[in-house]
ZAPA-57571 format. One record per residue (C-alpha): residue number from 0; chain; x, y, z; residue in one letter. Coordinates in Angstrom, 3 decimals. Each point is the difference from the previous one (the first is absolute). Last residue first. Layout:
// ZAPA-57571
num=NUM | cadena=A | px=X | py=Y | pz=Z | residuo=a
...
//
This chain:
// ZAPA-57571
num=343 | cadena=A | px=168.433 | py=14.130 | pz=-16.461 | residuo=t
num=342 | cadena=A | px=-1.259 | py=2.360 | pz=3.103 | residuo=s
num=341 | cadena=A | px=-3.180 | py=-1.020 | pz=0.692 | residuo=p
num=340 | cadena=A | px=1.749 | py=-4.120 | pz=0.454 | residuo=s
num=339 | cadena=A | px=-1.641 | py=-2.374 | pz=-1.634 | residuo=w
num=338 | cadena=A | px=3.264 | py=-0.983 | pz=-1.616 | residuo=l
num=337 | cadena=A | px=2.041 | py=0.982 | pz=2.550 | residuo=k
num=336 | cadena=A | px=-1.033 | py=-2.471 | pz=2.681 | residuo=r
num=335 | cadena=A | px=-0.635 | py=-2.954 | pz=-3.506 | residuo=f
num=334 | cadena=A | px=3.817 | py=0.253 | pz=0.028 | residuo=y
num=333 | cadena=A | px=0.807 | py=-0.170 | pz=3.297 | residuo=t
num=332 | cadena=A | px=-2.703 | py=-2.792 | pz=0.242 | residuo=k
num=331 | cadena=A | px=1.741 | py=-1.947 | pz=-2.595 | residuo=v
num=330 | cadena=A | px=3.567 | py=0.804 | pz=1.097 | residuo=r
num=329 | cadena=A | px=-0.857 | py=-1.213 | pz=3.300 | residuo=s
num=328 | cadena=A | px=-1.223 | py=-3.873 | pz=-1.274 | residuo=w
num=327 | cadena=A | px=3.013 | py=-0.047 | pz=-2.128 | residuo=t
num=326 | cadena=A | px=2.420 | py=0.157 | pz=2.846 | residuo=s
num=325 | cadena=A | px=1.917 | py=2.843 | pz=1.686 | residuo=d
num=324 | cadena=A | px=2.728 | py=-1.000 | pz=2.181 | residuo=e
num=323 | cadena=A | px=-0.592 | py=1.670 | pz=3.869 | residuo=t
num=322 | cadena=A | px=1.830 | py=2.254 | pz=0.900 | residuo=p
num=321 | cadena=A | px=2.338 | py=-0.494 | pz=3.194 | residuo=k
num=320 | cadena=A | px=-1.214 | py=1.331 | pz=2.750 | residuo=q
num=319 | cadena=A | px=2.331 | py=2.428 | pz=2.280 | residuo=p
num=318 | cadena=A | px=0.674 | py=-0.957 | pz=3.539 | residuo=t
num=317 | cadena=A | px=-1.516 | py=1.913 | pz=2.475 | residuo=p
num=316 | cadena=A | px=2.699 | py=1.930 | pz=1.989 | residuo=p
num=315 | cadena=A | px=0.914 | py=-1.691 | pz=3.454 | residuo=t
num=314 | cadena=A | px=-1.295 | py=1.867 | pz=2.786 | residuo=k
num=313 | cadena=A | px=1.826 | py=0.105 | pz=3.347 | residuo=v
num=312 | cadena=A | px=-1.137 | py=-0.913 | pz=2.783 | residuo=s
num=311 | cadena=A | px=1.136 | py=1.872 | pz=3.117 | residuo=a
num=310 | cadena=A | px=1.826 | py=-1.665 | pz=2.705 | residuo=p
num=309 | cadena=A | px=-2.066 | py=-1.886 | pz=2.788 | residuo=g
num=308 | cadena=A | px=-2.402 | py=1.294 | pz=2.703 | residuo=s
num=307 | cadena=A | px=-0.463 | py=-2.624 | pz=1.963 | residuo=g
num=306 | cadena=A | px=-4.168 | py=-1.003 | pz=0.865 | residuo=q
num=305 | cadena=A | px=-0.498 | py=0.264 | pz=4.174 | residuo=a
num=304 | cadena=A | px=-1.410 | py=-4.216 | pz=0.853 | residuo=v
num=303 | cadena=A | px=-2.540 | py=0.416 | pz=2.114 | residuo=v
num=302 | cadena=A | px=-0.215 | py=-2.380 | pz=2.663 | residuo=p
num=301 | cadena=A | px=-2.960 | py=-1.832 | pz=0.005 | residuo=d
num=300 | cadena=A | px=-1.883 | py=0.878 | pz=4.215 | residuo=g
num=299 | cadena=A | px=1.393 | py=0.257 | pz=3.073 | residuo=d
num=298 | cadena=A | px=-1.229 | py=-1.486 | pz=3.572 | residuo=v
num=297 | cadena=A | px=1.233 | py=1.061 | pz=2.837 | residuo=r
num=296 | cadena=A | px=0.177 | py=-2.058 | pz=3.669 | residuo=g
num=295 | cadena=A | px=-1.968 | py=-1.786 | pz=2.135 | residuo=q
num=294 | cadena=A | px=-3.915 | py=-1.435 | pz=-1.638 | residuo=f
num=293 | cadena=A | px=-1.690 | py=-1.978 | pz=2.459 | residuo=i
num=292 | cadena=A | px=-3.019 | py=-2.265 | pz=-1.477 | residuo=l
num=291 | cadena=A | px=-2.126 | py=-1.542 | pz=2.056 | residuo=t
num=290 | cadena=A | px=-1.236 | py=3.167 | pz=2.139 | residuo=p
num=289 | cadena=A | px=0.917 | py=0.103 | pz=3.963 | residuo=r
num=288 | cadena=A | px=-2.901 | py=-0.458 | pz=2.341 | residuo=v
num=287 | cadena=A | px=0.884 | py=2.063 | pz=3.405 | residuo=r
num=286 | cadena=A | px=0.055 | py=-2.189 | pz=3.025 | residuo=v
num=285 | cadena=A | px=-1.806 | py=-0.180 | pz=2.750 | residuo=r
num=284 | cadena=A | px=-0.940 | py=-2.769 | pz=2.527 | residuo=r
num=283 | cadena=A | px=-2.476 | py=0.154 | pz=2.694 | residuo=v
num=282 | cadena=A | px=-0.339 | py=-2.795 | pz=2.997 | residuo=l
num=281 | cadena=A | px=-2.760 | py=-0.276 | pz=2.371 | residuo=i
num=280 | cadena=A | px=-0.404 | py=-1.321 | pz=2.898 | residuo=i
num=279 | cadena=A | px=-3.314 | py=-1.158 | pz=0.799 | residuo=l
num=278 | cadena=A | px=-0.049 | py=-3.620 | pz=0.354 | residuo=n
num=277 | cadena=A | px=3.443 | py=0.392 | pz=2.042 | residuo=p
num=276 | cadena=A | px=-2.919 | py=0.671 | pz=2.551 | residuo=d
num=275 | cadena=A | px=1.174 | py=2.149 | pz=2.789 | residuo=f
num=274 | cadena=A | px=0.881 | py=-1.803 | pz=3.442 | residuo=d
num=273 | cadena=A | px=-2.065 | py=-0.166 | pz=3.163 | residuo=s
num=272 | cadena=A | px=0.718 | py=2.507 | pz=3.047 | residuo=q
num=271 | cadena=A | px=0.730 | py=-2.394 | pz=3.142 | residuo=a
num=270 | cadena=A | px=-1.631 | py=1.286 | pz=3.335 | residuo=k
num=269 | cadena=A | px=-3.397 | py=1.046 | pz=-1.875 | residuo=s
num=268 | cadena=A | px=-2.308 | py=2.629 | pz=1.543 | residuo=k
num=267 | cadena=A | px=2.681 | py=2.609 | pz=-1.434 | residuo=a
num=266 | cadena=A | px=-0.618 | py=-0.976 | pz=-3.640 | residuo=d
num=265 | cadena=A | px=2.185 | py=2.373 | pz=-1.581 | residuo=y
num=264 | cadena=A | px=-0.140 | py=-0.359 | pz=-4.754 | residuo=h
num=263 | cadena=A | px=2.489 | py=-0.078 | pz=-2.381 | residuo=l
num=262 | cadena=A | px=-0.868 | py=1.537 | pz=-3.128 | residuo=p
num=261 | cadena=A | px=1.051 | py=-2.928 | pz=-2.745 | residuo=p
num=260 | cadena=A | px=3.227 | py=0.505 | pz=-2.304 | residuo=m
num=259 | cadena=A | px=0.394 | py=1.177 | pz=-2.878 | residuo=f
num=258 | cadena=A | px=2.999 | py=-0.546 | pz=-1.876 | residuo=v
num=257 | cadena=A | px=1.727 | py=2.018 | pz=-2.942 | residuo=q
num=256 | cadena=A | px=2.511 | py=-1.585 | pz=-2.107 | residuo=y
num=255 | cadena=A | px=1.551 | py=2.161 | pz=-3.351 | residuo=v
num=254 | cadena=A | px=1.419 | py=-1.369 | pz=-2.727 | residuo=p
num=253 | cadena=A | px=2.913 | py=1.399 | pz=-1.844 | residuo=g
num=252 | cadena=A | px=0.305 | py=3.262 | pz=-2.197 | residuo=d
num=251 | cadena=A | px=1.594 | py=1.800 | pz=3.386 | residuo=s
num=250 | cadena=A | px=3.062 | py=-2.810 | pz=-1.129 | residuo=q
num=249 | cadena=A | px=0.105 | py=0.942 | pz=-3.620 | residuo=e
num=248 | cadena=A | px=0.509 | py=4.172 | pz=1.594 | residuo=s
num=247 | cadena=A | px=2.809 | py=-1.044 | pz=2.178 | residuo=q
num=246 | cadena=A | px=1.889 | py=-1.889 | pz=-2.472 | residuo=a
num=245 | cadena=A | px=-0.266 | py=3.128 | pz=-2.641 | residuo=p
num=244 | cadena=A | px=0.821 | py=2.685 | pz=2.946 | residuo=d
num=243 | cadena=A | px=-1.376 | py=3.420 | pz=-0.587 | residuo=e
num=242 | cadena=A | px=1.925 | py=2.777 | pz=-1.037 | residuo=q
num=241 | cadena=A | px=0.627 | py=2.535 | pz=2.576 | residuo=p
num=240 | cadena=A | px=-1.129 | py=3.463 | pz=-0.159 | residuo=a
num=239 | cadena=A | px=2.265 | py=2.407 | pz=-2.105 | residuo=p
num=238 | cadena=A | px=0.951 | py=2.838 | pz=1.905 | residuo=s
num=237 | cadena=A | px=-1.752 | py=3.337 | pz=-0.940 | residuo=k
num=236 | cadena=A | px=-1.113 | py=0.056 | pz=3.594 | residuo=i
num=235 | cadena=A | px=3.027 | py=-0.548 | pz=1.697 | residuo=e
num=234 | cadena=A | px=1.846 | py=2.853 | pz=-3.107 | residuo=a
num=233 | cadena=A | px=-2.565 | py=2.525 | pz=1.367 | residuo=g
num=232 | cadena=A | px=0.546 | py=-0.195 | pz=3.786 | residuo=k
num=231 | cadena=A | px=3.704 | py=-0.253 | pz=-0.482 | residuo=k
num=230 | cadena=A | px=-0.615 | py=3.768 | pz=-2.104 | residuo=k
num=229 | cadena=A | px=-2.052 | py=1.143 | pz=2.483 | residuo=l
num=228 | cadena=A | px=2.810 | py=-0.694 | pz=2.799 | residuo=d
num=227 | cadena=A | px=2.237 | py=1.591 | pz=-2.025 | residuo=e
num=226 | cadena=A | px=-2.027 | py=2.786 | pz=-0.278 | residuo=k
num=225 | cadena=A | px=-0.758 | py=0.782 | pz=3.283 | residuo=t
num=224 | cadena=A | px=-3.085 | py=-1.545 | pz=2.022 | residuo=a
num=223 | cadena=A | px=-0.809 | py=2.872 | pz=2.732 | residuo=l
num=222 | cadena=A | px=-0.289 | py=-1.157 | pz=3.564 | residuo=q
num=221 | cadena=A | px=-1.196 | py=-1.145 | pz=2.732 | residuo=s
num=220 | cadena=A | px=0.567 | py=0.426 | pz=3.120 | residuo=i
num=219 | cadena=A | px=0.485 | py=-2.852 | pz=2.176 | residuo=e
num=218 | cadena=A | px=-1.599 | py=0.193 | pz=3.576 | residuo=t
num=217 | cadena=A | px=2.071 | py=-2.032 | pz=2.292 | residuo=g
num=216 | cadena=A | px=-0.181 | py=-4.326 | pz=0.690 | residuo=t
num=215 | cadena=A | px=-2.496 | py=-1.138 | pz=2.289 | residuo=t
num=214 | cadena=A | px=1.416 | py=-2.606 | pz=2.363 | residuo=m
num=213 | cadena=A | px=3.042 | py=2.332 | pz=1.880 | residuo=p
num=212 | cadena=A | px=3.378 | py=-1.728 | pz=0.261 | residuo=k
num=211 | cadena=A | px=1.324 | py=-0.034 | pz=3.328 | residuo=m
num=210 | cadena=A | px=2.642 | py=1.898 | pz=1.424 | residuo=v
num=209 | cadena=A | px=2.223 | py=-1.475 | pz=2.960 | residuo=s
num=208 | cadena=A | px=0.066 | py=-3.480 | pz=-1.270 | residuo=q
num=207 | cadena=A | px=1.321 | py=-2.532 | pz=1.824 | residuo=m
num=206 | cadena=A | px=1.959 | py=-2.897 | pz=-1.392 | residuo=a
num=205 | cadena=A | px=-1.862 | py=-3.891 | pz=-0.564 | residuo=c
num=204 | cadena=A | px=1.886 | py=-2.405 | pz=0.031 | residuo=a
num=203 | cadena=A | px=-0.073 | py=-3.393 | pz=1.830 | residuo=c
num=202 | cadena=A | px=1.625 | py=-3.032 | pz=-1.697 | residuo=h
num=201 | cadena=A | px=3.200 | py=1.918 | pz=0.289 | residuo=g
num=200 | cadena=A | px=1.543 | py=-2.073 | pz=2.186 | residuo=q
num=199 | cadena=A | px=-0.780 | py=-3.515 | pz=1.290 | residuo=a
num=198 | cadena=A | px=0.269 | py=-1.919 | pz=3.543 | residuo=p
num=197 | cadena=A | px=-2.132 | py=-3.278 | pz=0.013 | residuo=r
num=196 | cadena=A | px=-3.380 | py=-0.516 | pz=2.170 | residuo=l
num=195 | cadena=A | px=-1.267 | py=-3.574 | pz=-1.544 | residuo=s
num=194 | cadena=A | px=-0.996 | py=-0.301 | pz=4.019 | residuo=e
num=193 | cadena=A | px=-2.348 | py=2.354 | pz=0.267 | residuo=v
num=192 | cadena=A | px=-1.773 | py=-1.054 | pz=-2.696 | residuo=q
num=191 | cadena=A | px=-2.637 | py=2.626 | pz=-1.085 | residuo=g
num=190 | cadena=A | px=0.095 | py=-1.583 | pz=-3.824 | residuo=n
num=189 | cadena=A | px=3.830 | py=0.877 | pz=-0.298 | residuo=a
num=188 | cadena=A | px=2.336 | py=2.341 | pz=1.297 | residuo=l
num=187 | cadena=A | px=2.233 | py=2.579 | pz=0.314 | residuo=t
num=186 | cadena=A | px=2.317 | py=1.829 | pz=1.912 | residuo=v
num=185 | cadena=A | px=2.408 | py=3.155 | pz=-0.014 | residuo=d
num=184 | cadena=A | px=1.177 | py=1.066 | pz=3.559 | residuo=g
num=183 | cadena=A | px=1.240 | py=3.358 | pz=0.439 | residuo=s
num=182 | cadena=A | px=-1.737 | py=-0.271 | pz=3.515 | residuo=q
num=181 | cadena=A | px=-0.471 | py=-2.884 | pz=1.145 | residuo=p
num=180 | cadena=A | px=-3.119 | py=-2.377 | pz=-1.479 | residuo=v
num=179 | cadena=A | px=-1.516 | py=-1.544 | pz=3.387 | residuo=l
num=178 | cadena=A | px=-1.837 | py=-3.076 | pz=-0.573 | residuo=v
num=177 | cadena=A | px=-3.224 | py=-1.600 | pz=1.067 | residuo=s
num=176 | cadena=A | px=-2.324 | py=-2.481 | pz=0.121 | residuo=q
num=175 | cadena=A | px=-2.882 | py=-0.110 | pz=0.974 | residuo=g
num=174 | cadena=A | px=-1.567 | py=-3.340 | pz=-2.558 | residuo=t
num=173 | cadena=A | px=-2.378 | py=1.505 | pz=-1.707 | residuo=l
num=172 | cadena=A | px=0.857 | py=3.648 | pz=-0.315 | residuo=q
num=171 | cadena=A | px=3.366 | py=0.007 | pz=-0.186 | residuo=q
num=170 | cadena=A | px=1.888 | py=2.198 | pz=1.621 | residuo=e
num=169 | cadena=A | px=2.885 | py=3.010 | pz=-1.473 | residuo=i
num=168 | cadena=A | px=1.642 | py=2.271 | pz=1.980 | residuo=r
num=167 | cadena=A | px=1.590 | py=3.086 | pz=-1.465 | residuo=v
num=166 | cadena=A | px=2.924 | py=2.015 | pz=0.872 | residuo=a
num=165 | cadena=A | px=1.083 | py=3.244 | pz=0.456 | residuo=g
num=164 | cadena=A | px=0.861 | py=2.105 | pz=-3.061 | residuo=k
num=163 | cadena=A | px=0.527 | py=-1.963 | pz=-3.399 | residuo=n
num=162 | cadena=A | px=-1.249 | py=-2.782 | pz=0.637 | residuo=a
num=161 | cadena=A | px=-1.275 | py=-2.103 | pz=-2.822 | residuo=r
num=160 | cadena=A | px=-2.417 | py=-2.535 | pz=-0.592 | residuo=i
num=159 | cadena=A | px=-0.963 | py=-1.773 | pz=-2.541 | residuo=c
num=158 | cadena=A | px=-2.934 | py=-2.446 | pz=-1.381 | residuo=m
num=157 | cadena=A | px=-0.213 | py=-2.741 | pz=-2.354 | residuo=a
num=156 | cadena=A | px=-4.107 | py=-1.038 | pz=-0.431 | residuo=g
num=155 | cadena=A | px=0.416 | py=-0.515 | pz=-4.037 | residuo=a
num=154 | cadena=A | px=-1.952 | py=3.132 | pz=-0.419 | residuo=s
num=153 | cadena=A | px=2.196 | py=2.204 | pz=1.581 | residuo=d
num=152 | cadena=A | px=0.912 | py=1.270 | pz=3.293 | residuo=l
num=151 | cadena=A | px=1.874 | py=3.219 | pz=1.257 | residuo=g
num=150 | cadena=A | px=0.833 | py=1.374 | pz=3.246 | residuo=v
num=149 | cadena=A | px=2.473 | py=2.604 | pz=0.825 | residuo=l
num=148 | cadena=A | px=0.649 | py=1.862 | pz=3.051 | residuo=i
num=147 | cadena=A | px=1.721 | py=3.067 | pz=2.024 | residuo=d
num=146 | cadena=A | px=-0.825 | py=0.741 | pz=2.696 | residuo=e
num=145 | cadena=A | px=1.011 | py=3.087 | pz=2.446 | residuo=a
num=144 | cadena=A | px=1.452 | py=0.220 | pz=2.978 | residuo=g
num=143 | cadena=A | px=-1.083 | py=-0.495 | pz=3.519 | residuo=n
num=142 | cadena=A | px=2.753 | py=-2.126 | pz=1.221 | residuo=g
num=141 | cadena=A | px=-0.374 | py=-2.466 | pz=-2.856 | residuo=i
num=140 | cadena=A | px=-3.364 | py=0.138 | pz=-1.130 | residuo=s
num=139 | cadena=A | px=-1.758 | py=-3.456 | pz=-0.773 | residuo=i
num=138 | cadena=A | px=-1.775 | py=-0.994 | pz=-3.626 | residuo=p
num=137 | cadena=A | px=-2.790 | py=-2.388 | pz=-0.091 | residuo=h
num=136 | cadena=A | px=-0.882 | py=-2.427 | pz=-2.645 | residuo=a
num=135 | cadena=A | px=-2.545 | py=-2.662 | pz=0.411 | residuo=q
num=134 | cadena=A | px=-0.079 | py=-2.734 | pz=-2.382 | residuo=i
num=133 | cadena=A | px=-2.553 | py=-2.493 | pz=-1.857 | residuo=q
num=132 | cadena=A | px=-2.413 | py=1.471 | pz=-2.311 | residuo=p
num=131 | cadena=A | px=2.341 | py=3.050 | pz=0.485 | residuo=t
num=130 | cadena=A | px=-0.167 | py=2.854 | pz=2.908 | residuo=y
num=129 | cadena=A | px=2.476 | py=3.337 | pz=0.861 | residuo=i
num=128 | cadena=A | px=-0.858 | py=1.544 | pz=2.972 | residuo=n
num=127 | cadena=A | px=1.014 | py=3.555 | pz=1.194 | residuo=l
num=126 | cadena=A | px=0.102 | py=2.161 | pz=3.287 | residuo=s
num=125 | cadena=A | px=1.280 | py=3.372 | pz=-0.591 | residuo=v
num=124 | cadena=A | px=2.000 | py=1.398 | pz=2.827 | residuo=e
num=123 | cadena=A | px=2.532 | py=-1.633 | pz=-1.025 | residuo=s
num=122 | cadena=A | px=0.370 | py=2.455 | pz=-3.352 | residuo=g
num=121 | cadena=A | px=-0.936 | py=-1.095 | pz=-3.284 | residuo=i
num=120 | cadena=A | px=1.921 | py=-1.067 | pz=-3.366 | residuo=a
num=119 | cadena=A | px=-2.008 | py=-2.527 | pz=-1.548 | residuo=a
num=118 | cadena=A | px=0.806 | py=-1.815 | pz=-3.215 | residuo=h
num=117 | cadena=A | px=-2.475 | py=-2.208 | pz=-1.508 | residuo=i
num=116 | cadena=A | px=0.420 | py=-2.616 | pz=-3.326 | residuo=t
num=115 | cadena=A | px=-2.668 | py=-1.565 | pz=-1.510 | residuo=g
num=114 | cadena=A | px=-3.019 | py=-2.189 | pz=0.776 | residuo=s
num=113 | cadena=A | px=-2.890 | py=-0.924 | pz=2.516 | residuo=d
num=112 | cadena=A | px=1.143 | py=2.275 | pz=2.869 | residuo=l
num=111 | cadena=A | px=-1.651 | py=0.619 | pz=2.819 | residuo=a
num=110 | cadena=A | px=0.715 | py=3.167 | pz=1.889 | residuo=l
num=109 | cadena=A | px=-1.099 | py=0.109 | pz=3.354 | residuo=t
num=108 | cadena=A | px=0.729 | py=3.305 | pz=1.615 | residuo=i
num=107 | cadena=A | px=-0.123 | py=1.104 | pz=3.981 | residuo=a
num=106 | cadena=A | px=-1.723 | py=2.771 | pz=1.399 | residuo=g
num=105 | cadena=A | px=-2.740 | py=-2.050 | pz=2.022 | residuo=g
num=104 | cadena=A | px=-1.152 | py=-1.277 | pz=-3.726 | residuo=a
num=103 | cadena=A | px=1.125 | py=0.778 | pz=-3.461 | residuo=k
num=102 | cadena=A | px=-0.706 | py=-2.646 | pz=-3.004 | residuo=l
num=101 | cadena=A | px=2.153 | py=-0.236 | pz=-3.510 | residuo=m
num=100 | cadena=A | px=-0.584 | py=-1.817 | pz=-2.762 | residuo=s
num=99 | cadena=A | px=2.253 | py=-0.841 | pz=-2.444 | residuo=f
num=98 | cadena=A | px=1.090 | py=-0.852 | pz=-3.868 | residuo=h
num=97 | cadena=A | px=2.662 | py=0.705 | pz=-2.160 | residuo=a
num=96 | cadena=A | px=1.509 | py=0.420 | pz=-3.499 | residuo=p
num=95 | cadena=A | px=1.614 | py=1.746 | pz=1.330 | residuo=g
num=94 | cadena=A | px=2.741 | py=1.379 | pz=2.461 | residuo=c
num=93 | cadena=A | px=-2.247 | py=1.791 | pz=3.113 | residuo=i
num=92 | cadena=A | px=2.337 | py=2.429 | pz=1.889 | residuo=m
num=91 | cadena=A | px=-1.497 | py=0.123 | pz=3.792 | residuo=i
num=90 | cadena=A | px=1.191 | py=3.671 | pz=1.535 | residuo=q
num=89 | cadena=A | px=0.387 | py=1.186 | pz=3.360 | residuo=g
num=88 | cadena=A | px=-1.999 | py=2.419 | pz=2.829 | residuo=g
num=87 | cadena=A | px=-2.997 | py=-0.828 | pz=1.789 | residuo=e
num=86 | cadena=A | px=-2.738 | py=1.020 | pz=-2.939 | residuo=v
num=85 | cadena=A | px=2.111 | py=-2.404 | pz=-2.326 | residuo=l
num=84 | cadena=A | px=1.183 | py=1.237 | pz=-3.512 | residuo=d
num=83 | cadena=A | px=-0.802 | py=-2.526 | pz=-2.072 | residuo=i
num=82 | cadena=A | px=1.997 | py=-1.085 | pz=-3.032 | residuo=r
num=81 | cadena=A | px=-0.261 | py=-1.665 | pz=-3.791 | residuo=a
num=80 | cadena=A | px=2.162 | py=-1.536 | pz=-2.199 | residuo=q
num=79 | cadena=A | px=-0.359 | py=-0.725 | pz=-3.665 | residuo=g
num=78 | cadena=A | px=-2.613 | py=-2.242 | pz=-1.312 | residuo=a
num=77 | cadena=A | px=-3.517 | py=-1.213 | pz=1.025 | residuo=k
num=76 | cadena=A | px=0.763 | py=0.630 | pz=3.379 | residuo=v
num=75 | cadena=A | px=-3.756 | py=-0.903 | pz=1.903 | residuo=h
num=74 | cadena=A | px=-1.247 | py=1.284 | pz=3.201 | residuo=v
num=73 | cadena=A | px=-2.875 | py=-1.592 | pz=2.055 | residuo=d
num=72 | cadena=A | px=-0.717 | py=2.974 | pz=2.777 | residuo=s
num=71 | cadena=A | px=-1.726 | py=-1.478 | pz=3.687 | residuo=g
num=70 | cadena=A | px=1.257 | py=2.045 | pz=1.939 | residuo=s
num=69 | cadena=A | px=0.598 | py=3.453 | pz=-1.950 | residuo=r
num=68 | cadena=A | px=2.037 | py=1.705 | pz=-2.835 | residuo=l
num=67 | cadena=A | px=0.009 | py=2.956 | pz=-0.705 | residuo=i
num=66 | cadena=A | px=-0.167 | py=1.070 | pz=-3.613 | residuo=t
num=65 | cadena=A | px=1.664 | py=3.557 | pz=-1.166 | residuo=k
num=64 | cadena=A | px=-1.039 | py=1.702 | pz=-2.194 | residuo=v
num=63 | cadena=A | px=1.992 | py=3.983 | pz=-1.301 | residuo=q
num=62 | cadena=A | px=-1.081 | py=3.160 | pz=0.608 | residuo=g
num=61 | cadena=A | px=2.376 | py=0.461 | pz=2.652 | residuo=r
num=60 | cadena=A | px=-2.413 | py=-2.660 | pz=1.889 | residuo=v
num=59 | cadena=A | px=-2.858 | py=-1.720 | pz=-1.185 | residuo=v
num=58 | cadena=A | px=-1.347 | py=-2.823 | pz=2.179 | residuo=e
num=57 | cadena=A | px=-1.126 | py=-3.433 | pz=-1.020 | residuo=v
num=56 | cadena=A | px=-1.146 | py=-2.200 | pz=2.433 | residuo=s
num=55 | cadena=A | px=-0.025 | py=-3.992 | pz=0.084 | residuo=m
num=54 | cadena=A | px=-1.629 | py=-2.734 | pz=1.033 | residuo=p
num=53 | cadena=A | px=-0.188 | py=-3.059 | pz=-2.373 | residuo=g
num=52 | cadena=A | px=2.011 | py=0.090 | pz=-3.551 | residuo=d
num=51 | cadena=A | px=3.115 | py=1.480 | pz=-1.090 | residuo=v
num=50 | cadena=A | px=1.259 | py=-0.189 | pz=-3.043 | residuo=t
num=49 | cadena=A | px=3.492 | py=0.757 | pz=-0.846 | residuo=i
num=48 | cadena=A | px=2.156 | py=0.812 | pz=-3.153 | residuo=a
num=47 | cadena=A | px=2.532 | py=2.444 | pz=0.543 | residuo=e
num=46 | cadena=A | px=-0.214 | py=0.768 | pz=3.206 | residuo=g
num=45 | cadena=A | px=-0.605 | py=2.001 | pz=3.648 | residuo=e
num=44 | cadena=A | px=-1.541 | py=-1.234 | pz=2.902 | residuo=i
num=43 | cadena=A | px=-1.039 | py=2.513 | pz=3.222 | residuo=v
num=42 | cadena=A | px=0.206 | py=-1.427 | pz=3.405 | residuo=g
num=41 | cadena=A | px=-2.048 | py=-2.946 | pz=2.486 | residuo=i
num=40 | cadena=A | px=-2.980 | py=2.339 | pz=0.953 | residuo=a
num=39 | cadena=A | px=-2.004 | py=-2.900 | pz=2.168 | residuo=d
num=38 | cadena=A | px=0.037 | py=2.749 | pz=3.120 | residuo=a
num=37 | cadena=A | px=-1.025 | py=3.231 | pz=-2.511 | residuo=p
num=36 | cadena=A | px=2.284 | py=2.709 | pz=-0.303 | residuo=p
num=35 | cadena=A | px=1.226 | py=1.888 | pz=2.646 | residuo=n
num=34 | cadena=A | px=1.662 | py=3.415 | pz=-1.922 | residuo=d
num=33 | cadena=A | px=-2.351 | py=0.200 | pz=-2.188 | residuo=a
num=32 | cadena=A | px=-2.821 | py=0.115 | pz=2.478 | residuo=h
num=31 | cadena=A | px=1.774 | py=1.778 | pz=2.295 | residuo=a
num=30 | cadena=A | px=0.202 | py=2.983 | pz=-2.388 | residuo=v
num=29 | cadena=A | px=-3.247 | py=-0.011 | pz=-1.515 | residuo=l
num=28 | cadena=A | px=-1.852 | py=-0.117 | pz=3.695 | residuo=g
num=27 | cadena=A | px=2.532 | py=2.546 | pz=0.978 | residuo=a
num=26 | cadena=A | px=-1.004 | py=2.169 | pz=-3.461 | residuo=f
num=25 | cadena=A | px=-3.754 | py=-0.212 | pz=1.289 | residuo=c
num=24 | cadena=A | px=0.903 | py=0.577 | pz=3.330 | residuo=a
num=23 | cadena=A | px=1.937 | py=3.223 | pz=-1.251 | residuo=a
num=22 | cadena=A | px=-3.237 | py=0.640 | pz=-2.177 | residuo=f
num=21 | cadena=A | px=-2.564 | py=0.158 | pz=2.433 | residuo=v
num=20 | cadena=A | px=2.202 | py=1.688 | pz=2.270 | residuo=a
num=19 | cadena=A | px=0.639 | py=3.205 | pz=-2.216 | residuo=a
num=18 | cadena=A | px=-3.554 | py=-0.274 | pz=-0.718 | residuo=c
num=17 | cadena=A | px=-0.824 | py=0.917 | pz=4.151 | residuo=g
num=16 | cadena=A | px=2.296 | py=2.947 | pz=0.455 | residuo=l
num=15 | cadena=A | px=-1.007 | py=1.623 | pz=-3.492 | residuo=f
num=14 | cadena=A | px=-3.835 | py=-0.387 | pz=1.464 | residuo=s
num=13 | cadena=A | px=0.987 | py=0.872 | pz=3.624 | residuo=a
num=12 | cadena=A | px=2.064 | py=3.033 | pz=-1.442 | residuo=i
num=11 | cadena=A | px=-2.980 | py=1.173 | pz=-2.009 | residuo=g
num=10 | cadena=A | px=-2.582 | py=-0.307 | pz=2.194 | residuo=r
num=9 | cadena=A | px=2.632 | py=2.365 | pz=2.690 | residuo=s
num=8 | cadena=A | px=0.170 | py=2.436 | pz=-2.814 | residuo=i
num=7 | cadena=A | px=-3.642 | py=0.207 | pz=-0.400 | residuo=r
num=6 | cadena=A | px=-0.535 | py=0.196 | pz=4.161 | residuo=n
num=5 | cadena=A | px=2.469 | py=3.067 | pz=-0.157 | residuo=s
num=4 | cadena=A | px=-2.238 | py=1.784 | pz=-2.760 | residuo=a
num=3 | cadena=A | px=-3.564 | py=-0.896 | pz=2.598 | residuo=a
num=2 | cadena=A | px=1.926 | py=1.519 | pz=2.591 | residuo=s
num=1 | cadena=A | px=0.982 | py=3.195 | pz=-1.696 | residuo=t
num=0 | cadena=A | px=3.146 | py=1.334 | pz=-0.855 | residuo=m
//
């Protein structure tokens, strides 16, 4: 083998090794990016009917679109349930309708609950603080065990707290009063006042779900209509249209009033805006003129009398005329007639 051939082989091997090194570096960067999410990433949210405003990111994992909450995300759960799989581990279930915001700083997660019920199942390494307008709730681990708490807030200001695993410290943000709810404790308080703390059972309810319903429905394959479907559709088309109610038609014939207001104007220089002139308001009345005479019903003519067929009339034979008696004058006429007749 010549030196030129060996140089070419060496350059080829060096090029291959260089490409392999570049590919390995890119792959390692992608894996590191996937394994190390951004510092402000909170977790993946899934739900039936949710809207997310503010910072977030969208990724496609195994053909499914995943929404990742980040610090400052504002979430509305319109109906049903939603679930957040935290980056540090653990889950937060939200039962709607609910509205909340999430922040993350220094690894600590802050959830500002405006309405709804949340069910948090986290480990002792996750720092979670739940804020309402007047109350702060902080779960406390017992013996570095898991934490499982429920916190709910309705529109009337009533708040419920239940500690399934671990304890919950409740603190009034204005007065600084604090109360510790022990494990298996279930309490309620009204209007954010710690003095109104009362034991209650069953007020907080939000069960964990391992599988969430997808937000979008699956693809449906259309099928040809059967004979029964065509017959039903034809019967629906042939069905007569509903008749209009005469009472409604009479009401629609009434007068219609329409008010035309003068155009509004705004003067930025004046402190108080002037009112519009009432004389410029126009009232229009629309009516339907009816005729003077209105005929209702049906007009019939004179009744026709049917001629009844009676029994056939029997013809009476004519009465024979009685022979008139011969008078003197008739005998004279007969004589002269015979006298002048050519036969005589």
